[in-house]
Steps between C-alpha positions, in 0.01 A plus 500: 500500500261443790612484861412130512711420197796677660440304817482179301862538383621417849229296666359308207151642541269520205141600459371365171178459315433267214413781264822479303702441818512872565530661841184693583508726802236730640551845642227566759267782404415556866783588734533355848390836639162491325303325772266783587725624777650154554163380630502180295856413595432562866181293485696223331768507767241483776336205329826310470640591840187466708626305801186284494491445123489136390596371157207349309475124531637272233144408402408867462803564281424203278138612465619845392714347228212279382270803490734672253317378188497615139258781577674604821873437451778607731717783378815297567563136587854441627647153454776432752520589868869576533653837578408673175160333464389581854645849462307548176175381663545757777595772251197435278240485777630818662453680168131413517517209254309175553766235514565145601806283552546123478807306606552132416668421832545750782604863508882513474520125437741557212811715474350785704563306823848393394662839458813634667270685745685818404363834386809639332551833337739368237847582624640278220314708242663811643845348454416421136355846450820668622755284318302467178362855508159337457212738576249216457662306784500816712125545447449138606673580829280804557186300425600206722589731790166677470305173491704351786399788726137473392479131584659553841266791577189315380578173679689611813435188707640263238785714363796672664852622435774238490870579560729343239868466590784491247841393642802677351843339489689786339491876535400522136188294577422727796514812283322333207205367699475802728484744208262277302258457788514867593398569140217249555392704804514820298293358215242364747433849633166504683466126439808433717445238772817564705840646419775258406816511710849359540605290801866444584631145530476528881142627488410237242640226726279619785189527285561182296702265724490215246652715226840375382792732574711367216421347160773371264767679705309828475409674825154640560507880457143559608147466375253724322136460602207623294125441522244342271156362575387161631149356493288190561410420141231235555310699762526816292350311207215364714448851639464645151237240405304548822514879472368474145218281632415756769490769230249298298700272270379141459817305578507120501799278562511130408300591190651406165433640155449192282411683179440848363168609354483685168232709336271362229750599231771306680731801499496662842527337841201600714529275804630180654380157597605451861521191718488522879778256584361443851154389389548413134221741404539672161352833394541783249603855585482776242712816493569785261873442542699197612823598676742210488742511794546127536874505549812393314320228307215712367409500131505852358389410147127458556294762313317744724716457808697765684801317639763608750806293590831536679597767747589498867331571832652847528312623194191278518274801568607700196484189281144439619419864425635468147311175445169654610571802279542261207178317590308829512635599161431158347143473631413869473407490867385803699658502848368737764846633574868444430738272683513554878721212613806722533353618830276217617583281796399138490280345766665509843739781410284803577581633847776246566834590655790288632380533860163344424615165640484656847122529466482128422730403786321712760137437413483133400571162653594174331239253626630151430288187494671175608434155355289427805279800432636717778552869417825655618545880487832628369664833437506651153879514497683764302619254233145388420364855522770636272444221248125564488555874468738466207304224326150649527552867580212655690291190423722311744248587770248270330749212509585573863130507588457152350800377701345637816129434452509168315788340691725489194804665654736204484801511270483274196869409517754533777741787443275688258246774578219367280178445697205268451279809480667597173367189328142589594546865409652425159224251422235761581659816364779416254359229272728233651351187341763233562770401745765593243345846464566553870841345558652639180333838441290626793808416705850404382544200729550250216786713366655571838512144630339205327506280809323764708237533229452122499445503876248784470313344206252274688381789717479733198282248319287448812423871533439546126268197505299664775486832312415354157298198618730245338419131525759234581567436132590864437722508806687194376538662160641816660755295693608319184526820297707674766726196538570507125559875522763449772694272267581804286702639792831385642431430865727624778603138565610457139692826516719359779642228276 
């Protein structure tokens, strides 16, 4: 049984092809060390992490997809720009394959931006493994712990350790959870984030003052705290797509596959008919393999497709690796090297550390333009600097420079650190093509407070209109679309009733 099939038992992942519904996986013939002294990998890293590198324009990316004709097909065309799809696009291009990615809406517009935001090693699987003597569950824990550490290391600005507290209202619970989580620490080994520990009821009261001291006539005996990972799912997804673009992949959001193209015999899928949903333009893109990562509603029965579904953020990287392996096997592709994403930081992560916000705070000002046109200088306060550092990594300096040099340093909404400069930056460098793209995925304002997002919306549209040269009709359309989008949320006012 392949590693992916074992993984699929717990996470529902499946890589399938239409050739009899069998699982086809590829074992790389070239190891990750065969780069001629790592020269190719290092060159690739420099290309992706060049501080002055700019993602190709949307027009350039669309032209690259159009240029992939019958006589010059892509190696892989990925359908779906969620976690696995964007991860697969990055995996394929860093193996030296020519690949493209199309996403009907925006990167992370589906379930990938609606996750728990946790990178968990599978403590529940460990409990099952112990009580059911299930070695398969135990291997799932080992795999999840390994992948959790890889994601945190590769995306340090967007991922970090999160303490998780378990209150105990009997001494049995104290012993049970303490022993179980110490076993979790032991199994984690080198992938351990922080040691778990027990806090007495007095210590717990000081650390968690809102914690109840008694529940159902049972007194609090203490708490056990352990650590898993936390991440910004939408920005991680956008980062994967943009990093793939910097590496050479032709990625295009708001581009929908309206039909699949077959060979003359009508047996094998050799491309896709794509519609640019922003312009209405339709075009054909050909590829040796179509990798279907279009989410929970994808159709896995089309002949000639390699399809991957299910999974979770913690193991997105290994799922993408398995999917690309299957695509290579299916299309008899010849990659330059094996998978390198196990040690590949996404854009903004290289050279970042938690103190990077100090650079932003000390070297940049927030120049704010008033309604009357007057420019008022302001300090880059620590809250704004820390937000930019964690959201954009080392690329935060570019956002801060826009805030300072283009007078876009004003906050978009009172009480939140999001700056006007972020709208301009995301439009230029992160394929932010609509107001919803910004308020829901480039930032999380729509999810944090709907009313604040509503107040910020007119200014967001104004800046995007300036960046994308929208006319009044498009601006009105953006306002209407965003207003309809807000109706899918329960506003803070509604929550009070």
